[in-house]
N, C-alpha and C positions, 0 to 999 in steps of 0.2 A: 504495498500499498503504499503511494506517495501522498502528501501532503504539502502543500506550500499556503507560505504564511502571506498575511494580508500588507498592506504599506503600516502598520504597527508590529507588525513581529507576529501578529498570532496568528493560529491554524486550528482547526476542527478535524474529527476523524471518526469513525465510527468502530466501535472496539467489542471483543466478544471479552466475559470474564477469566482472568487468570493473570499468569505473567507476560510483562510484553516485554520488548527494547525498542528504542525510539531513537533514531541514530540522525544525527542534525549535521547537515553538511553545507557550507557558505564557501564560496571562491574567495581565498586568500586567508582562512580559517582552518584549522586542523577540526578534523573530525571529530564529535563529542557522540558517546552511547548512553544512554538514559537506562537504565532496565529500573522497574515498576510491578508491580504487583495491581489490577483494576478490577474494579467489580461494582454493581448496580451500589452498594452501599459505600463504597471505599474509591470514590470519582474526583483526583485532583482538580480543582477548578483552574489553577495558574502554574506552570512549570517555569519554572526562569532557570536559561541556563546562561554559563558564562564560556565564551568559547576562546580559546587562544590564537593569535595571530601568527601565520604562517609564513615562513619565507619563500614561499611557491612562487617561479616567475612564471608569467604567462609567454606563451610564443607572441610575436609579432605579428601585428597585420597588417598585410600587405593589398594594397588598394589599385587595383589596376584596370584598365579598359578591358581585359578580357572574361572571357566566359566563363573560364575554371579560374577558381582559386589555385594559389600558388603559395611556397615557403618562399622568401627574400633571395634564401639560397638559389634558388631554381628560378627565378628570372632572369630574362637577358634581355628586355629594355631597359631604358633610365628611367630610374627611380630616383625620388626626392623624399628623406627621409626627415618628419618632423622629430626632434628630440620630444621628451614630455615635457622638461623643461619650459620649451617656447608653449607650447599648449599652454600647461597651466600659467604663465604669466601672461597670455593674452586673456586670460576670463571668456572664452566663446562662450555665446546664447546656446548656438548650436553648433551641431558638426561643421556645417558649412562654410561656419564663419574661418574653421582652423586651416579649410583649404584655399581660403584666399592669400593665406601665408605660402602659400607655393608659385615660386618665378614661375610664368608662362602657361599657369593654368587659370582658364576663363571660367565660369559658372553662368549658366542660363538657367532662369528659373529655380534658379536655390535662394 
């Protein structure tokens, strides 16, 4: 069973009486597993979970005009790499605002 939280981090799921195990996952955090026993008489209303940050580095995202995605090491066309510092310092309102920083790139209807 999978449950996804809302914007407040709250979720609901159906259960059967007995022992359950809930696994919490979030990008850039270590997975956390909580074991508990629930029944109709013993239903926790709120579970508070503290997750530890992990040092996971995500792969780079390459935006090209190609029909299929490729890793940057497999791409043979000219690429412009935007450093994360440039993105953070420009404080973009939307992704297309970041693209305006690329020399020679012009956006229409963006």
